[in-house]
C-alpha atoms as a printed R data frame, in Angstrom:
    type eleno elety resid chain resno       x        y      z
1   ATOM     1    CA   GLN     A     1 -21.965  -79.660 45.740
2   ATOM     2    CA   VAL     A     2 -21.098  -82.559 43.491
3   ATOM     3    CA   GLN     A     3 -19.979  -85.814 45.060
4   ATOM     4    CA   LEU     A     4 -17.660  -87.973 42.979
5   ATOM     5    CA   VAL     A     5 -16.671  -91.565 43.665
6   ATOM     6    CA   GLU     A     6 -14.065  -93.382 41.585
7   ATOM     7    CA   SER     A     7 -13.829  -97.135 41.206
8   ATOM     8    CA   GLY     A     8 -12.072  -99.694 39.041
9   ATOM     9    CA   GLY     A     9  -8.472  -99.154 40.020
10  ATOM    10    CA   GLY     A    10  -6.131 -102.039 40.673
11  ATOM    11    CA   SER     A    11  -2.926 -103.753 39.662
12  ATOM    12    CA   VAL     A    12  -2.147 -104.894 36.145
13  ATOM    13    CA   GLN     A    13   0.861 -105.909 34.119
14  ATOM    14    CA   ALA     A    14   2.280 -103.685 31.419
15  ATOM    15    CA   GLY     A    15   0.248 -103.959 28.247
16  ATOM    16    CA   GLY     A    16  -2.925 -104.703 30.168
17  ATOM    17    CA   SER     A    17  -6.141 -102.754 30.501
18  ATOM    18    CA   LEU     A    18  -8.289 -101.234 33.219
19  ATOM    19    CA   ARG     A    19 -11.559  -99.347 33.179
20  ATOM    20    CA   LEU     A    20 -12.150  -96.629 35.744
21  ATOM    21    CA   SER     A    21 -15.580  -95.300 36.623
22  ATOM    22    CA   CYS     A    22 -16.612  -92.073 38.305
23  ATOM    23    CA   ALA     A    23 -20.112  -91.919 39.758
24  ATOM    24    CA   ALA     A    24 -21.519  -88.449 40.392
25  ATOM    25    CA   SER     A    25 -24.333  -87.248 42.601
26  ATOM    26    CA   GLY     A    26 -25.702  -84.040 44.039
27  ATOM    27    CA   ARG     A    27 -26.213  -81.859 40.989
28  ATOM    28    CA   THR     A    28 -27.231  -82.208 37.345
29  ATOM    29    CA   PHE     A    29 -24.378  -84.262 35.926
30  ATOM    30    CA   SER     A    30 -24.866  -83.068 32.354
31  ATOM    31    CA   ASN     A    31 -24.103  -79.481 33.399
32  ATOM    32    CA   TYR     A    32 -20.506  -80.382 34.230
33  ATOM    33    CA   ILE     A    33 -17.334  -80.804 32.263
34  ATOM    34    CA   MET     A    34 -15.649  -83.933 33.579
35  ATOM    35    CA   GLY     A    35 -11.979  -84.770 33.756
36  ATOM    36    CA   TRP     A    36  -9.445  -87.329 34.915
37  ATOM    37    CA   PHE     A    37  -6.207  -86.390 36.628
38  ATOM    38    CA   ARG     A    38  -3.444  -88.449 38.180
39  ATOM    39    CA   GLN     A    39  -0.789  -87.985 40.805
40  ATOM    40    CA   VAL     A    40   2.293  -89.860 41.961
41  ATOM    41    CA   PRO     A    41   3.961  -89.209 45.327
42  ATOM    42    CA   GLY     A    42   6.184  -86.162 45.279
43  ATOM    43    CA   LYS     A    43   4.751  -84.792 42.061
44  ATOM    44    CA   GLU     A    44   1.974  -82.405 41.209
45  ATOM    45    CA   ARG     A    45  -1.389  -83.675 40.072
46  ATOM    46    CA   GLU     A    46  -1.450  -83.782 36.275
47  ATOM    47    CA   PHE     A    47  -4.160  -83.597 33.656
48  ATOM    48    CA   VAL     A    48  -5.002  -86.803 31.825
49  ATOM    49    CA   THR     A    49  -8.187  -86.193 29.845
50  ATOM    50    CA   ALA     A    50 -11.468  -84.282 29.842
51  ATOM    51    CA   ILE     A    51 -14.873  -84.509 28.209
52  ATOM    52    CA   SER     A    52 -17.467  -81.841 27.478
53  ATOM    53    CA   ARG     A    53 -20.954  -81.853 28.918
54  ATOM    54    CA   GLY     A    54 -22.568  -83.908 26.180
55  ATOM    55    CA   GLY     A    55 -19.496  -85.936 25.332
56  ATOM    56    CA   ALA     A    56 -18.961  -84.463 21.877
57  ATOM    57    CA   ARG     A    57 -15.551  -83.001 22.672
58  ATOM    58    CA   THR     A    58 -12.604  -84.668 24.366
59  ATOM    59    CA   ASP     A    59  -9.048  -83.655 25.193
60  ATOM    60    CA   TYR     A    60  -6.105  -85.909 26.024
61  ATOM    61    CA   ASP     A    61  -2.620  -85.374 27.322
62  ATOM    62    CA   ASP     A    62  -0.077  -86.518 24.771
63  ATOM    63    CA   SER     A    63   1.181  -89.224 27.134
64  ATOM    64    CA   VAL     A    64  -2.135  -91.131 26.939
65  ATOM    65    CA   LYS     A    65  -3.392  -90.231 23.487
66  ATOM    66    CA   GLY     A    66  -4.280  -93.336 21.498
67  ATOM    67    CA   ARG     A    67  -4.261  -95.551 24.609
68  ATOM    68    CA   PHE     A    68  -6.905  -94.031 26.902
69  ATOM    69    CA   THR     A    69 -10.532  -93.255 26.056
70  ATOM    70    CA   ILE     A    70 -12.804  -91.044 28.114
71  ATOM    71    CA   SER     A    71 -16.585  -91.351 27.902
72  ATOM    72    CA   ARG     A    72 -19.669  -90.461 29.881
73  ATOM    73    CA   ASP     A    73 -23.228  -91.651 30.304
74  ATOM    74    CA   ASN     A    74 -25.338  -88.707 31.429
75  ATOM    75    CA   ALA     A    75 -28.351  -90.947 32.010
76  ATOM    76    CA   LYS     A    76 -26.310  -92.897 34.573
77  ATOM    77    CA   ASN     A    77 -24.418  -89.894 35.991
78  ATOM    78    CA   THR     A    78 -21.186  -91.728 35.332
79  ATOM    79    CA   MET     A    79 -17.922  -91.075 33.551
80  ATOM    80    CA   TYR     A    80 -15.464  -93.713 32.402
81  ATOM    81    CA   LEU     A    81 -11.799  -94.020 31.543
82  ATOM    82    CA   GLN     A    82 -10.807  -97.003 29.429
83  ATOM    83    CA   MET     A    83  -7.070  -97.499 29.752
84  ATOM    84    CA   ASN     A    84  -5.357  -99.824 27.293
85  ATOM    85    CA   SER     A    85  -1.713 -100.659 26.637
86  ATOM    86    CA   LEU     A    86  -0.855  -99.594 30.147
87  ATOM    87    CA   LYS     A    87   2.729  -98.700 30.989
88  ATOM    88    CA   PRO     A    88   4.543  -98.640 34.338
89  ATOM    89    CA   GLU     A    89   4.664  -94.840 34.069
90  ATOM    90    CA   ASP     A    90   0.852  -94.795 34.205
91  ATOM    91    CA   THR     A    91   1.098  -95.889 37.830
92  ATOM    92    CA   ALA     A    92  -0.607  -93.209 39.947
93  ATOM    93    CA   VAL     A    93  -3.658  -92.321 41.958
94  ATOM    94    CA   TYR     A    94  -6.359  -91.349 39.478
95  ATOM    95    CA   TYR     A    95  -8.877  -88.670 40.366
96  ATOM    96    CA   CYS     A    96 -12.067  -87.657 38.633
97  ATOM    97    CA   ALA     A    97 -13.090  -84.014 38.678
98  ATOM    98    CA   ALA     A    98 -16.054  -81.844 37.715
99  ATOM    99    CA   ARG     A    99 -16.419  -78.249 36.651
100 ATOM   100    CA   TYR     A   100 -19.683  -76.467 35.990
101 ATOM   101    CA   SER     A   101 -20.054  -74.963 32.516
102 ATOM   102    CA   ALA     A   102 -22.887  -72.894 31.078
103 ATOM   103    CA   ILE     A   103 -21.467  -73.549 27.605
104 ATOM   104    CA   TYR     A   104 -22.399  -76.966 26.245
105 ATOM   105    CA   TYR     A   105 -19.300  -77.586 24.109
106 ATOM   106    CA   TYR     A   106 -16.738  -75.903 26.340
107 ATOM   107    CA   LEU     A   107 -13.707  -77.907 27.448
108 ATOM   108    CA   THR     A   108 -10.832  -77.039 29.736
109 ATOM   109    CA   ARG     A   109  -7.863  -78.603 31.508
110 ATOM   110    CA   GLY     A   110  -8.613  -76.680 34.660
111 ATOM   111    CA   PRO     A   111  -9.280  -75.525 37.225
112 ATOM   112    CA   TYR     A   112 -11.936  -77.960 38.422
113 ATOM   113    CA   GLU     A   113 -14.302  -77.436 41.313
114 ATOM   114    CA   PHE     A   114 -15.078  -80.885 42.659
115 ATOM   115    CA   TRP     A   115 -12.862  -83.909 43.152
116 ATOM   116    CA   GLY     A   116 -13.196  -87.567 44.005
117 ATOM   117    CA   GLN     A   117 -11.115  -89.355 46.606
118 ATOM   118    CA   GLY     A   118  -8.949  -91.140 44.040
119 ATOM   119    CA   THR     A   119  -8.304  -94.727 43.021
120 ATOM   120    CA   GLN     A   120  -4.895  -96.386 42.777
121 ATOM   121    CA   VAL     A   121  -3.659  -97.774 39.477
122 ATOM   122    CA   THR     A   122  -0.474  -99.820 39.568
123 ATOM   123    CA   VAL     A   123   1.188 -101.114 36.410
124 ATOM   124    CA   SER     A   124   4.049 -103.568 36.810
125 ATOM   125    CA   SER     A   125   6.687 -104.289 34.203
């Protein structure tokens, strides 16, 4: 089992920035692809971004490309999401997720095995 705990959510005005963190425990963090997803009420959870085990490869949904940056620190068992130029449509609960991979450079948008409890991000216009 991998336990994931998100933090850093909050309320911000449009154009502002937030930095989310996802702290992992339970297994060897560097063996897992990590991702961020988000969900608004009444809609399905959607992919935001993912990062490979060592951090060399990243993938972004077009809606956040150029504004969000995913990173990880395997020594600290933590993943980050830097969100800049936030828009009201970024408002959602953000979840971090982990998926085991035997392949170091592999990257995928899903499915993921382990999930955090989510953190709310609210962007006002």
